[in-house]
Each structure stands twice: as structure tokens, then as C-alpha cells.
C-alpha positions, 0 to 999 in steps of 0.5 A: 152874820155867820160870824156873830152866830158862831160867836154866840154858839161858842159863848152859849157853850161856855155859858152852860158849862160854867154853871155846872163847874160850880157843882162838880164834885157833888155828883158822880155825873158832874165828875165826868161831864165837862159841858151841859147844853140845852136840848130844849129851851123856852123863854116867855115874857108877859106884858100888860096894859090896863085891863089886858095882858099878853105873853110872847114865847120862843122855844129857841132858847139856847144855853150852856154850862161849863165845868171848866170855867164856871160860866153860864151863857144863854141867848135867844133870837128875838125874832123867834118870839111869838105872841099869837098876833102877827101885827103885835109881833111885827110891832114888837120886833120894830120896838126891839129893833131886832134887825140891829139887835137880834139877840138877848143874852145873859153871861155870868156865873153861878153864885150859889153852891148846889148839892146835886146828890139831891133829887129835888129842885135846888135853889140857884142864883146867877150873877152877870150881864143881861144884854138887850137892845145893845145895852148890858146891865148887871143882874142877879137872877134866881131860879132852880136846878133839878137833876133829871137823870143825865140832865139838869132842868133849869127854871128861872124868872125875873122882871126887867124894865124896858126903859133900862135897855133904852127901849121905848114901851109901845102904845096900844092906841093911847095906852102905853105898855107897862115897861116892866116885863116878867121873864121866865126861862125853862131849859133842859140841859144834857151832858155833851161829850168832851 
């Protein structure tokens, strides 16, 4: 398990540094920065059944943008998701089989150029592989990057279908949870000295 954690930490670093690579040359900060890593990161999912909706949140989102190779990598320990209901959390972890598949991860590259001389939210799109439950699928995710002094604020959202990742949506009594889950991530990434 330690080796998997080390590998994920390394890939998270490469991920964050890559997103930044596509924007170097556009900002004085980018010229000196090699790597941006998360200091704060939150992932939230919203799930629903008829007449009821609930969310799960984790503040353990980790990521990195590498100036060196333009890669983006974010991952989340699924056991840290909390819906505010212990029984529902236990059922969710069983459904996601977190003992066997403990992480969700995105690895890819930034697909849109950014002008970080702006001080407003900039549209950003990434393309790459999202892996959940041992299944990887090609995705395109849109969001914004906002310069915040020496940091970047990332906000992105997309919808995933549990069945695409070979996850059987759970049932609440006789009602099946909607397989489509709305996902949102928020992260503040800071420069890391080389």
C-alpha cells in the first residue's frame, strides 16, 4: 500500500505541474515556477433518487500541475468522502469497493491556452483519463483557473455515469439511485520550489 501511495503522490505532482506548463510564458510567475501543488482541495458529488438528493464531500483532493511536461494529475482517496450519514457512507464505500479500488484519479493535459496576465476566471479544459473502480475512460472536463497572487484557484465540474465504471447504482429500499453523478472539484494550487 505504501508503494501505491508513493506512486500516487508522485503522479499527483506531475499532474499539477503539467497544467501549468501550458500557460508558461504568459505570466511572470510562470517563468520561475516549475510545479504547482494543492494545499487545499475539495471534491463533491451529488446523487439523487426520486424526491431526494444528497451530497458527499471530501477535503482530501490532491493534485499537481507540471510546467515541465504539461501534465495534469488529481486524485482522491474515496474513503474520505462523507455524506453526513454513517450508514449511507458505509453503503457507498461498499458499492465503490474502496478496499479494492481506494482512489479516483484524473490524468491528462490542458487543452486550452490561458493568459494568466488576466486577474479574472479563465476558461480551462482538460482531456485525459478518469479512473474509478478500476475502469479508465477518456473524458473532457471544463472549468476555470483564476490567478490568486502566487497561487491558482481551480474550479471544475462534470457528470459521470456509475455504470460506465462498472458500478451498480445502489438502491434505497426499492428505488435505485440515479447512475448519473454530478462532480465538482475546487482546489488552490501553490508554487513548489524546484
